C-alpha positions, 0 to 999 in steps of 0.5 A: 259112200253110195257111189263107192259101192259101184252098184250104180254102174257095171264095174267089177267089184273090188274089196273096197267096194264090198267094204263100202256096201257093208259100211253103208248097211251098218250106218243105215242100221245104227245111224238111220235116225240121222239120214233124212233124205240120204235114205234115198241112195242107201235104199237104192243100193239095197235095191241093187243088192237084192237084184244081184243076189236074186241074179246069183241065186238063179231065181226068176226076176220080177218082170217074168211074173209081171209080164213086162221087161224094159230091157227086152224092148230096149235092145231091138230098137238099138239093134236097128242101127246096123252100124252099132249092132256088133258093138252092142253085142260086145258091150252086152256080153261084157256087161253080163259077165261083169254082172254075173261076177258081181252078183256072186261076190255080193251073194257071198260077202253081203249077209241078207240078214243085215239087209233085212235088219235095215227095214226091221230097224225102222221101228226105232226111228222117230216119227220125222225120221220115219216119214223121211224113210218112207218117202225115200222108200216110195221113191225107190219103189216108183223107180223100180216099177218104171225100170230106172233105179240107179240115177241117185247112186252114180249119176247115171239112170241106166244100167250101162253108163252112156254106151251110145255117147249122145245118141239117145237113151241108153242100151239097157234098162232095169226090168220092172221090179217090186222089191221096195214095194214089198219092203214098204208093205213089210215096214207098214206091218212092223210099225202098225201096232207099235206106233201111236195112232196119230203117228201111224195116221201120218205114216199111212197117208204117205204110204196110201198114195203110193199104194193107190198109184200102184193099184191103178197101174196099167199092168194088171199083174202089178196092180193086183 
């Protein structure tokens, strides 16, 4: 179902893709207890939804505040290969137009309240399911920070699906983002006062390791 959303690749969204997104979010809210490790692609889709909504709203992306952009560093390396220069511009233009169109569709069709409800609903998860949810949210957060959030959705790890065939790493990477890190903090806040102490301790042990890792990140803006 996550693959049918097309959120892991740059393709023009159709009605069936929006339906897949809405169904996926509904499943996360209603049947989250039974998702287990399948929370991974669900949370990756939510991460991409957030990125598209931010893009359509004209808001500044996270990397502008963090002072880092993988996408900016990836393009010049490719442009050094003059024989691919014109092709790369064409691919970039088409990709950007598609992203702009998709972001407007997402902004209109996907209610942000439903996205937030996925995280609010974490308070209803049983302790084992909650651990699965946190573990997968941490994995998505780590992927966002490294700039690679789409592999689990479509089988590709970059924004453009192999635009250079077998000539190395892809053309465009996602920018460093902290959406899932922020959501992890919110989930901790939602659950802190309602979980039994032993259950909360188990949850915190999982989250604390990720917070410590981020706190030691080389990017000072991110670690602070």
